[in-house]
N, C-alpha and C positions, 0 to 999 in steps of 0.2 A: 599475629604476632605467635612465634612458635615456642615451645617449651623452654628451650635455653635462653630466650629471650626475656620470658617470663621470670626465671629464676635469677639471671642477672640483674633486672630492673628491683626484684623484691630483695636481693642481696644488697645493691646499692642503697636502697632507702633505709634497711634495717642497719647499714654501717653510718651513712651521713646523718640521719634522721634521729635514730636512736642509740647511736654510738655503741653498738654492739660491734665486739671485736670480730674481725673476718674469720679468724681462725676458729671461732664457735660456731660459724654457720655452715653445718655439713647437713646432708639430706635427711639423716636420721636425728638431727639435734632437736630435742623438745623445746619448743617455745618458750615455756616457763621455766622448766628446771635447768635447762643448760644455757639458754640464750638469756634468762632473767626478764622475759617479757612480762610485765604485770598489767593489771587492769588498766592504769592510767596510760600505758603505753599502746595498749589496744586501742584506746579512743584515738589516739595519734594515727594507729594504722589505718583505722575506718576511713579517716580522712585522705590519708596519703593513697589508699587503694582507689578510693573514688576518684581522686585528681589523676593518678596515672593511668588507670585502666578503665574507668567510667561506668562503675556500677557501684551501688551500696552493699556493704556487707550486712547480712541479717544475722544477728546473734544466734538464731536457732539453728542455721545452717552451719555454724561453725562447731557444733557438738562432735567430738571425735576428732578434730583438727588439732593435733598437738605437736607435729612435728614440721619442719621446714618445708619436706617434701609433700607433706599432706596440704599444707598452706598453698604451695605452688598447685596443686592438683586442683585445689577449690576455685583458685584465680582462673586457672585453665578452663574448668569447667563452666564457669560464668561468661568467659570471653570468647570462647571456642565455638 
């Protein structure tokens, strides 16, 4: 899976599962501040990522992952 496919899949589940407005999802968008993802949403994201990408997110690995782009970087590093 290439970077573009990862970004599309992540964007798709953010819109469909978490009901985030598509226009809020940009590379530099802050997950919490701009996209409104809270701790309950993050629990859903863990399940969705495991289902879609086949690995478990470890909370300690998410330190510093604060934007859409960095989140996609993280996923890419785990499946690449």
